[in-house]
N, C-alpha and C positions, 0 to 999 in steps of 0.2 A: 774541783769538778764543776762544770757548767751544764745546766739543763734548762731547756725551753719547753714549756708545756701549755696546752690550751686551758682556758677557763670558760666552759660553754654557758650559753644562756638557757633559760627555761621559759616555758609558758604554762599557764593553767588552763587546761581544756574545759574545766568547770571548777567552781569553788562554792561550797556550801558551808555556812556557819551553823553549827548545830547547838551551840550553847555558850554561855559565858561562865568561866570558872571563878572560884572564890579568890584566886590570886590576880584576877583582872585579865588574864589571857582568855582567848577564845578557843573552844573546840571546833574543829573544822574537818571537812572531808574534801579532798581535791584530787585531781588527776594531773600530775606533773609530766609534761612532755619535754624531754631534753632536745636541744637543737645542735646542729653541726656547725655552729657559728658562735663566736664570742671573743673574749680577750685572749691575749698571749702574755705569759709571764716567764721571765728568765731569772734563773737562780745561779749564783756562783758562791759556793760554800767557801769559808775561810776560817781561820783560827783567831780572828780579831775580837770575838766576843760581842761584836756590834751587829745589829740588824739595820741595814740601810735600805730604804725604799726610794727609788727614782721614778717619780710619776708626775709629769708636768701637765697631765690632762685633767685630773679631778679637782685639784685645789684642796684636797683633804690633807691636813697636817699628818705627817708620817706616823706619829705616835698614836693618832686616832684612827688610822686606817685599819680595816679588818685584816689586811694582809700582815701588818706588823703585829697586831694583837694576836693573830693565830700563831705566828712564829714564836712569840713570847710565851704563849700558853703551852705550845708543844715543848719548847726548851725547858720550861719549868717542870712539866710533867715527867719528861724523860731524864731530868737531871743533867742536861747537856750544856756545855759551855761554849759551843762553837758559834760562829757568826755567819753572816750571809749578806751579799749584795743582791738586791732584787730590783728588776726593771719591769715595769708594767706598761704594756701597750694596750690602752683602753679603747674598746669598741662599743661595749654594751652601755646604752644610755643610763645615767644615774637616775634613780627615782622613777624607773619605768615599770617596775613589777616584773623584771626579767631575771632577777636573782644575781646581778652582776657582782655585788660586794660579797655575797655568800659564796658564789662560785670561785672568786679570787681567793677567799679564805681557804676553801677546800683544796684547791690546787696547791696552795702554800703548805697545808698540812701533809698532803701526800708527797710532795716534792722534797720537803725538808726531812720528813721521816726517812726517806731513802738516802738523801745526801748526807745527813748527819748520822745515819745508821742507828736510828733510835729503836727500830725493831718493834714498833707498836702495831697492833692488829687494826683492821678496818673498824670493828666495833669500838675500840679504844679511841681511834681518831674521830669517829662520829660523836662519841661522848664529849670529847674536847670541843668539837665544833658546835655542838648543841648549846654549850655554855655561852657561845658568842652570838648565835642566831639560829632560829628554828629551821631555816631552809638549808643550812650548811650540811647536815647529814645526807640530804638528797644527793648533793654533789660529791660527797665523800664516798657514798655507796656506789654511785656511778651508773644508775639505771633509771629509766622512766618508771614512775611508780604511782600507785594509789596511796595517798597519805591520810593519816588520821591524827588524833590528838591535837597538838599545836602545829602539826606538819612533820613531826619527827618519826612517827610510826609508819614505816614504809613497807609496801608489798610490791614486788616487781610486776610490771604489766607489759605485755607485748601490744603495741599500738600500731595500727595500720600505717604504712609509710605515706606521709603527705608532705607537700611543700606549703610553706607558710610565708605570707607577706606580713611583716610586723611594722607598724607605723607608730611613731612616737611624736605627739604634739609638743610644742614648746611650753611645758609646764611641769612642775615638780609636785607630786601629790604627797601630802603629809599623812603617812600611814597611821600615826597615832590619832590624828583627828578623825580619820575614817572609822577606826575600830572603837572609838569612844563616842561616836555619834549616836544620839538617841533613836534615830530612825533606821539604823542598821538592822537588817534582818538577822536574828540570832536564834531562830527556832526551826530551821529547816530539818525535815525528818531525816534521820540517819539511814543510809542504805547499807545493804549487805554486799560483800564483794562479788557474790554470785550475780547480783543485779547490776554490776558495774557496766557503764557505757563508755566507750572510747570516742563517742561523737562529741562535737561541741555542744555544751549545755548552757548553764547560766552561771553568772558570777554574782553572789549575794552582795558584794561591795559596789557593784557597778552603778546602781541607781543613786546611791549617796555621793559617789565620786562625781558622776555627771551633773548632779545638782550643784555642787560647789566648784566644779572645774569644767565649765562649758567647752573648753578646748578639747577635752577628752570626748565629750558627746559629739562634737563636730567631726572629729577624726573617725569615730566609729560609724557615724551615719554615712560619711563619705565612703568608707571602705565597704560598708554593708550593701551599697548599691552594686558591688561587683561579686561579693560572696558573703555569706553570713559572717558577721564580725562580732568579736567578744573582747572585753577588756581582760588583761592578765593581771593576777594578783590584785593589788590596790591601785593599779595603773602607775603611770599614765599611758603606757603602751597598749595598743589594741592590735588584734591580728585576725586574719582570715585564712582558711585552708583552701588549697587549690590542688587539682588532680596531678598537675605536672609543673615543672620548673618554668617552662616557657610561659604558661598562663600567668603564673605569679609575677614573673619579670615584666610582662606586658603591662600589668596594672602598676607595678612599682615604677615604671618609667613615667607615669603621669601623676604620681603623688605630688600634691602641692609642695612647692619649694620651702614653705615654712615648717614642714615636718621632716623628721628623719625617717628613713625606711630601709629595710633590708629584707632579703629573701633567704630562707634557710630551710633545710629538710629536718623533719623530726627523726630522731634516732632512739633506739631502745638502750644502747650502751653509750655511755659518755665518751666523747672524743678524748677526754683526759685519760680514761682507763685504756683506751686503744693505744694512746701514745705511751703510757706507762708500760704496757706489754711489749710494744715495739722496742722500748729501751731496756727491756729485761729487768724492770723494776717492780714487778708484781709481787715480790716477796712481802711488801708492806700490806698486801691485801689478805694475808693469811688470817684465819679466824683465831680468836683467843682460845 
């Protein structure tokens, strides 16, 4: 059986770091907005026992790719011996703070859970994903959300529909460098969910990133002249909200050629889960 599914991008409408944990990770609060744009992944299950990834875009060795690692984790957890050929059509810029690798891993978990008939619940898949990356549960759960902890404690949020122009300069931000930087803000006051704002706010990582990666600052300043702009995650991508698609596309048409850009709409439900429902594969979303 062959199945092709989307792996959507995300942006952080704001990102606050509220403390540093004893294990070196950071506690944060953020608002994840899913987008109706991203990668596409095709899966063809077989009985070879091999997991083969065909991806000419990223240059990541197949055994190190989160897609392969997610498939291996799922197979080990479920005690499954099946194989799969996986083809990735990469659109989300790597190292942009758009969740591309995490989203690819989540799509892999949901797709193979269905194709291999593992029968795992959404919480179980989220738990497997969290072992590989803090953002993966967001994409497994499949809704825009207020996140706490290291990003894995999710509360669904309805966010007003907006169009976004996302711009990615030609640089790759080292996330580890940013989170270990002594000047990173780590004491933002925690907010209660009742005080949650869905408007663009601030990103506590932005100042440090722009200090070390001036290309990010240049892109944000350029975009900010058309609409208030913010960096997503630890960058390098920046984004701005627009009231309609045409307004976003007009600015996208004049983005400097040295930068990548795309226009997408924010959605509350992941396109992955919409596609799973259309393929009558939502049995893997049953609660434990």
